[in-house]
C-alpha positions, -999 to 999 in steps of 0.1 A, spaced: 0 0 0 17 32 -11 12 55 19 43 76 13 77 77 28 86 64 63 99 83 93 133 87 79 119 116 59 110 134 91 146 146 94 145 161 59 112 178 67 123 192 100 155 206 85 135 223 58 111 237 84 137 251 107 129 288 99 96 284 118 101 254 140 136 262 153 167 241 153 164 203 150 161 190 185 177 159 199 142 143 201 136 149 164 170 134 156 162 103 176 128 99 160 143 103 125 168 75 133 141 51 146 130 22 124 96 26 109 66 12 128 51 -22 119 29 -16 89 -8 -15 98 -30 -42 84 -67 -38 75 -92 -55 98 -118 -52 70 -103 -50 36 -116 -20 18 -114 -25 -20 -139 1 -35 -123 28 -55 -129 64 -45 -133 96 -65 -119 129 -52 -121 162 -69 -90 185 -67 -94 220 -81 -75 253 -79 -89 288 -82 -86 324 -72 -121 329 -58 -130 308 -27 -168 307 -32 -166 296 -68 -138 271 -60 -159 253 -34 -189 253 -57 -169 239 -86 -154 212 -64 -188 199 -55 -200 201 -91 -171 179 -101 -186 150 -80 -222 159 -87 -233 124 -98 -220 110 -65 -238 135 -43 -272 136 -60 -284 100 -53 -279 105 -15 -291 141 -15 -325 134 -32 -334 109 -4 -330 135 24 -354 160 40 -328 186 49 -291 194 47 -267 199 76 -235 219 70 -211 211 98 -184 239 98 -151 239 117 -152 265 144 -124 253 167 -120 291 174 -148 316 176 -124 345 171 -97 336 146 -111 335 111 -80 316 97 -89 287 121 -126 286 111 -147 278 81 -151 309 60 -185 323 52 -177 321 15 -171 284 18 -207 281 31 -219 304 2 -202 281 -23 -220 251 -9 -253 269 -9 -247 279 -45 -242 243 -53 -273 232 -35 -296 260 -48 -306 243 -81 -304 208 -67 -322 207 -34 -353 225 -22 -354 216 14 -341 236 44 -304 239 52 -290 239 88 -256 253 97 -248 234 129 -217 234 151 -206 225 186 -177 249 190 -152 246 218 -163 281 228 -197 299 224 -209 287 190 -233 315 183 -205 341 190 -184 324 163 -214 324 139 -217 362 144 -179 369 142 -175 349 110 -206 363 92 -227 332 92 -258 353 102 -253 373 70 -251 340 50 -284 329 64 -300 363 57 -287 362 21 -302 327 15 -337 330 29 -351 311 -1 -331 281 9 -345 283 45 -310 285 61 -309 284 99 -281 284 125 -280 258 153 -257 257 183 -256 219 190 -246 226 226 -278 246 232 -299 221 213 -286 196 238 -298 165 220 -273 137 220 -266 100 215 -242 82 238 -212 63 225 -183 45 243 -147 57 242 -116 47 261 -100 69 288 -63 73 295 -64 41 316 -80 22 287 -113 20 307 -146 25 289 -162 59 293 -193 74 276 -194 105 254 -224 126 244 -224 132 206 -248 157 189 -279 138 178 -285 160 147 -253 145 132 -270 110 133 -303 121 118 -312 97 89 -332 125 73 -302 148 70 -276 150 42 -245 160 60 -218 181 43 -185 187 60 -168 220 50 -134 214 65 -101 232 63 -65 225 54 -48 229 88 -20 215 108 -28 201 142 -12 196 176 -23 160 181 -36 146 148 -9 161 125 -36 177 103 -72 188 107 -93 178 77 -128 163 73 -128 134 97 -112 154 125 -138 181 120 -167 157 122 -155 136 151 -142 164 173 -172 186 164 -197 160 175 -190 159 213 -210 184 233 -203 207 262 -226 227 285 -246 255 269 -236 291 279 -247 298 315 -256 262 321 -245 248 354 -229 226 365 -203 230 337 -193 199 317 -173 193 285 -173 159 267 -147 173 242 -121 169 269 -126 132 269 -108 131 235 -77 150 248 -56 126 267 -26 108 253 -21 109 215 -30 72 211 -62 77 231 -72 106 210 -65 89 176 -83 57 186 -113 76 200 -116 95 168 -118 62 149 -144 49 173 -164 80 168 -160 79 130 -173 43 130 -205 56 147 -209 86 124 -197 74 90 -231 59 79 -246 94 81 -219 113 62 -228 128 28 -199 148 13 -167 164 24 -154 196 8 -120 207 22 -111 243 18 -75 249 10 -79 284 -5 -60 297 25 -47 269 47 -29 270 81 6 257 88 28 257 119 10 256 153 -25 247 142 -53 242 146 -58 276 162 -25 296 162 -8 288 129 0 311 99 -17 314 65 -8 294 34 -22 308 2 -27 274 -14 -58 282 -35 -71 246 -37 -102 226 -27 -109 189 -24 -143 172 -24 -155 136 -21 -183 114 -7 -155 93 8 -142 113 37 -111 90 42 -102 94 6 -108 132 7 -84 135 37 -59 112 20 -56 135 -10 -55 166 12 -26 151 32 -8 146 -1 -14 182 -11 -1 194 22 32 174 17 26 153 48 37 116 50 4 96 49 18 70 73 19 96 100 -19 101 101 -29 77 128 -67 83 129 -70 81 91 -51 48 90 -73 34 118 -104 45 98 -90 27 67 -82 -4 88 -118 -7 99 -132 -1 64 -146 34 67 -131 46 34 -102 44 9 -67 54 20 -47 37 -7 -38 65 -31 -35 40 -60 -73 33 -56 -83 69 -56 -94 85 -89 -86 122 -89 -107 146 -110 -95 180 -120 -60 190 -113 -30 167 -108 -19 164 -72 18 168 -80 13 203 -95 -5 216 -64 15 200 -36 30 223 -9 51 214 21 32 226 51 53 234 82 40 211 109 33 218 146 63 223 168 52 192 188 53 169 158 78 145 172 55 139 202 26 135 179 43 107 160 51 86 191 19 67 185 37 49 157 61 31 180 57 7 209 36 17 238 60 21 267 35 37 291 22 4 304 40 -26 320 50 -56 299 24 -84 293 19 -108 322 9 -145 321 
C-alpha cells in the first residue's frame, strides 16, 4: 500500500522547516533514526475505488462550488433521499477566522445546493467556545439572511442539547461514555462537512474526519450549570485521541454525505488555532471522507503514514486510503503539492507509531 515515505523523511522535513520550527532537537534526531513502525494491516479489507475532486482557483466561493459540481453524480443520489441538509463547519476558534470555516465556503456550498435541493439547510456546530458568538464573528448570520429562499438556519448543537451516547476509552484504557450531537445522526439529514487544510497539535492535520469527530461531542450550553465538557474526553494521550476519533467515526460514517475541504487559505505551523496562513488556492471534495483526507494530506506534503486516525479508519473499512485506488478529477496532485510546516510538537505526535511504553509488559 503506497502510503508515502517512512519516518526517515522526518529529518528532511524538520531541517527544511527550521525557519519556523527552530533548530532540529535531539528528540527529532532520535525519532528520525528510529526504524519505521510495523505496517498497519486492515481489519476489514476496503477495495472500492474512491473519486476525489481536486481544483484550484482564485475565488473561494466559486472554488468550493466547482469542487462539489465535479462529483455531482456521486452526491445527488444521496441528496435526493433526504429532507434537509446539515453543514457542519469547523469553528475550533470563535475569534480567529483563519482557524474557522469561511462564510464564502458556506456560500459556495449553498450555490451548489440551490438548483439541486429545495429543502431547508441547517448550519450546525458544537464549537469549543460559544458557538453563536463564532457564527456572528465569522458572518454566518449574514449568510443565512442572504439565502432565505433556501431556508437557512443556524444551530448551536450545545444549546440544542440532544445527543446519542457512544463508548470511548479513557487514559487508563477504561470505557467511558461520550455525548455526541444527535443531529449528526439524523437519517433525514444529508451532512456536508466544510473542513479546512490545517496542521494540528495532536492529529498532525485537521481535515474532514477530524472536523466531524471532534465537532460532535458536546459541552454545556452558555450559562448552564454545572459545567461539563465531553470534548475533553478526547484530549488525553495521543494514542487515546486517535483511537477515540476512529471509534467516533465508526458511529458517524453511515450518516456522512460529502466532504469539501477548503485549502484556499490553509494553516501551517502551530495549528489548529495559532498557525500562519498558506495561500494554497485549492479545494478537495469527495463522498468518501477518508479518501478526501488522504488527498488533502498529499497536497499538504505530509507523510500519509503519520496520520494515525486516518489509518485506523481505513483499517476498519470506513473509506479508501490507498492513493492507488483513488481517482482524482480536475488538477493533478503533483502540480499543487506544498510542504506545510507542521506543529512544533510533531515528534511527540508521532510517538503513536512506535511501541507503547507507558504500560508494564504483558503478564501471564
